[in-house]
C-alpha positions in Angstrom: -0.5 8.5 22.0 0.2 7.9 18.2 0.5 4.8 16.4 3.4 3.5 14.3 2.5 3.1 10.6 4.2 2.2 7.6 4.4 3.0 4.0 5.8 0.9 1.6 8.3 2.5 -1.1 9.2 -0.3 -2.9 7.9 0.4 -6.2 8.7 4.5 -5.9 12.0 4.9 -3.9 13.4 1.3 -4.6 12.0 1.3 -8.3 14.5 4.3 -9.2 17.6 1.6 -8.7 16.2 0.0 -11.9 14.8 3.1 -13.5 11.3 1.4 -12.1 11.5 -1.3 -14.9 9.9 -4.1 -12.9 9.2 -6.0 -16.5 6.8 -8.9 -15.8 7.2 -9.0 -12.2 5.3 -5.6 -12.0 1.9 -7.0 -11.4 3.2 -9.5 -8.8 5.5 -7.4 -6.8 2.5 -5.0 -6.4 -0.1 -7.8 -5.1 2.0 -8.7 -2.8 2.7 -5.4 -1.3 -0.6 -4.5 -1.1 -1.7 -8.1 0.8 1.4 -7.0 2.9 -0.5 -5.0 5.5 1.4 -1.9 5.1 -0.7 1.0 5.8 0.1 3.0 2.4 1.9 1.0 -0.7 3.2 3.4 -2.8 2.4 2.4 -6.6 5.5 4.3 -8.2 6.2 7.9 -9.0 4.6 10.4 -11.1 7.2 11.8 -13.9 7.1 13.2 -17.4 8.1 9.8 -18.8 5.2 8.3 -21.2 3.7 5.0 -20.9 6.4 1.8 -20.8 4.9 -1.3 -19.8 6.0 -3.1 -16.8 7.2 0.2 -15.2 6.2 1.9 -11.9 7.1 5.2 -13.1 3.7 7.1 -14.7 2.8 10.2 -16.5 -0.9 9.7 -16.1 -3.3 8.3 -13.4 -5.4 6.6 -15.8 -2.7 4.2 -17.0 -2.6 2.5 -13.8 -5.3 -0.3 -15.1 -4.4 -3.3 -12.7 -4.2 -1.8 -9.0 -4.6 -4.7 -6.7 -7.7 -4.9 -4.6 -7.5 -2.8 -1.3 -7.5 -4.3 2.1 -7.3 -1.7 5.0 -4.3 0.1 3.0 -4.3 3.0 0.9 -2.6 3.5 -2.6 0.0 6.5 -3.0 1.7 8.3 -6.0 5.3 10.1 -4.9 5.7 13.5 -7.1 9.5 14.9 -6.9 8.4 18.7 -7.6 12.1 19.1 -8.6 12.1 16.9 -11.4 9.9 17.1 -15.0 6.3 16.3 -14.1 2.8 17.2 -15.3 -0.5 17.3 -13.3 -2.4 17.6 -16.8 -3.2 13.9 -17.2 -4.2 13.0 -13.2 -7.7 12.2 -13.5 -10.1 13.2 -10.7 -9.8 10.8 -7.8 -13.2 9.6 -8.0 -12.3 7.7 -11.2 -8.6 6.6 -9.9 -7.5 3.7 -7.3 -4.9 6.4 -6.3 -5.9 7.6 -2.9 -2.9 10.1 -2.2 -0.2 11.9 -3.6 3.1 12.2 -1.2 4.7 15.5 -2.7 8.5 16.5 -2.3 9.4 20.0 -1.3 12.3 21.7 -1.9 13.3 24.8 -0.3 14.3 25.8 -3.7 10.9 24.9 -5.4 8.9 26.0 -2.6 6.2 27.5 -5.1 6.2 24.6 -7.4 5.4 22.4 -4.9 2.8 24.2 -2.5 0.8 24.8 -6.5 1.3 21.3 -7.4 -0.9 20.3 -3.7 -3.2 22.8 -4.3 -4.2 20.9 -7.8 -3.8 17.8 -6.5 -6.4 18.6 -3.4 -8.6 20.0 -6.2 -9.0 17.2 -7.9 -10.3 15.2 -4.8 -6.6 13.4 -3.5 -5.2 13.7 -0.4 -1.6 15.3 0.1 1.6 14.6 2.3 4.7 16.7 2.0 8.0 15.4 2.4 10.2 18.2 3.6 13.4 17.1 1.8 17.0 17.3 2.7 16.3 18.6 6.1 20.0 18.5 7.1 20.6 21.7 5.7 17.8 23.5 7.9 18.0 25.0 11.3 15.4 24.4 13.8 14.1 27.5 12.5 13.8 27.3 9.2 12.5 23.8 9.4 9.5 25.3 11.4 9.0 27.8 8.5 8.9 25.2 6.0 6.4 23.0 7.9 4.3 26.1 8.7 4.1 26.1 4.4 3.2 23.0 4.1 0.3 23.3 6.7 -1.2 25.9 4.7 -2.4 23.2 2.0 -3.9 20.9 4.7 -1.7 17.8 4.2 -2.8 14.4 5.7 1.1 13.9 7.1 4.3 16.1 6.7 7.6 14.3 7.0 11.1 14.9 8.1 12.8 13.7 4.9 16.6 13.0 5.0 17.1 11.7 1.7 20.8 12.1 1.6 21.2 10.6 5.2 22.9 13.6 7.1 21.2 13.6 10.4 22.1 11.7 13.6 19.3 10.1 15.0 19.0 12.5 17.7 18.5 15.4 15.1 15.9 13.3 13.2 14.1 12.8 16.9 14.3 16.7 17.4 12.8 17.4 14.1 10.0 15.0 14.6 9.0 16.8 18.0 8.9 19.9 16.5 5.9 18.8 14.0 4.5 16.8 16.8 4.4 20.0 18.9 3.0 22.2 16.2 0.3 20.5 14.0 -2.9 19.6 14.5 -4.0 15.8 15.8 -5.4 14.8 12.8 -2.0 15.2 10.6 0.7 12.5 11.3 4.2 13.0 11.2 6.7 11.2 9.2 10.2 9.9 8.6 11.9 9.0 5.3 15.7 8.7 4.9 19.0 7.1 3.5 20.6 4.7 5.5 23.8 6.4 5.5 25.7 4.5 8.6 22.8 2.5 9.6 21.2 5.7 11.0 17.7 4.8 9.9 18.3 2.0 11.8 18.9 3.4 15.1 16.4 6.3 14.3 13.7 3.8 13.9 14.1 2.1 17.2 14.2 5.3 19.1 10.9 6.5 17.5 9.6 2.7 18.3 10.8 2.1 21.5 11.6 5.4 23.2 9.0 8.1 21.7 6.3 8.8 22.8 4.4 11.1 20.2 1.0 12.5 20.0 0.3 11.9 16.8 0.7 9.1 14.3 4.2 8.7 12.9 4.6 6.9 9.7 8.0 5.2 8.7 9.3 4.9 4.9 10.4 1.5 4.4 11.1 -0.9 1.3 11.2 -4.8 1.4 14.7 -5.4 2.3 15.6 -1.9 2.5 16.0 -1.7 -1.3 16.7 1.8 -2.6 19.5 3.8 -4.1 22.6 4.2 -2.5 23.1 3.2 0.9 19.5 2.0 0.8 16.6 3.0 3.3 14.7 1.3 6.4 14.0 -2.5 5.6 10.3 -3.0 6.6 12.1 -6.7 8.1 14.1 -4.5 10.7 10.8 -2.4 11.7 8.8 -6.0 12.4 11.5 -6.8 14.6 11.2 -4.1 16.7 7.6 -3.4 16.4 5.6 -5.2 19.8 4.3 -8.3 18.6 0.7 -7.4 18.4 1.4 -4.6 16.2 4.0 -6.4 13.9 1.4 -9.2 13.6 -1.0 -7.1 11.1 1.9 -7.0 8.7 2.5 -10.3 6.6 6.2 -11.1 6.3 5.5 -13.8 3.8 4.7 -11.4 1.4 7.7 -9.4 1.4 9.3 -12.7 1.6 8.0 -13.5 -1.5 9.2 -9.9 -3.2 12.4 -10.2 -2.2 12.4 -14.2 -3.3 11.2 -13.8 -6.6 12.5 -10.4 -7.6 14.7 -8.2 -5.1 17.1 -11.4 -4.7 18.3 -11.5 -8.6 18.1 -7.6 -9.0 20.3 -7.0 -5.8 22.5 -9.6 -6.8 23.4 -7.5 -10.3 23.1 -4.0 -9.2 25.5 -3.0 -6.0 23.0 0.1 -6.0 20.3 -1.9 -5.0 22.0 -3.8 -2.2 22.0 -2.3 1.3 24.3 -3.1 4.6 21.2 -4.0 6.4 19.8 -6.7 3.4 23.3 -8.2 2.9 23.9 -8.5 6.4 20.0 -10.2 6.6 21.0 -12.2 3.2 23.5 -14.2 5.4 21.7 -14.8 8.4 23.0 -12.2 10.8 20.6 -10.4 13.2 20.2 -6.8 12.5 18.2 -5.6 15.7 21.1 -6.6 18.2 23.6 -4.5 15.9 20.8 -1.6 16.4 21.0 -1.8 20.2 24.8 -1.8 20.4 25.2 1.0 17.6 22.9 3.4 19.6 24.6 2.1 23.1 28.0 3.3 21.6 26.5 6.3 20.2 25.1 7.6 23.8 28.4 6.8 25.5 30.2 9.0 23.2 27.9 12.2 23.6 
């Protein structure tokens, strides 16, 4: 049976809320996330943006000069192949602190995405593929997209519900499709927007009810920090994991990120505020709500 693993996206997906401008807090936020114990820490995004101090969007890997020390985790960058970017300034993996690139694969930009993956692998990086906007796919179309992703030998393939269109049951169904078709060394993953709290319901089902053969990676962020409705809050996942598994992650580091940076940002910018984050900030426990929501959903199906 596979294990649950976490990929922290505070600096990448979350960073888009503030145009990736973490200012003078960038180094401390990065250090706390690296020390949190997350299996993968995404240090930002690859964009055609030029160099900007304090930002976590990069046009080249060589400008990331202040990578924090690694523990047992790996560092990644996110690449959205539908946005302007170039692989020209990506140095070989042997010279970089980046281990992994997570590539967003769109149906109408498949060729560009696969070419990007090929170049990154030639430079010595591992590649993860996010099958984005899965709500538009039939099971047959989803399987076809997954088969294309398999061709570039990724370390993981994700169900990426970026618009929050899928019910938890649909997310689980697509994860099971991946679980059946992938070779043992390839992990499955889930990333989603928290529309109507479905990422919380899906996370509970993945962690508590489902038994996948492959490792399953959940995309999370500190306090659910992300655009629109937010994403899966790492604090919620730690409440759902068995105590022995949750103990490997350091809540203190996530609390430091919230208290020293996100608390101010989310109070000023409604795009960075999530329902989960808002309820947590006033002391409302989330896990019982997730359980009750799931029971109501099952009762009505």
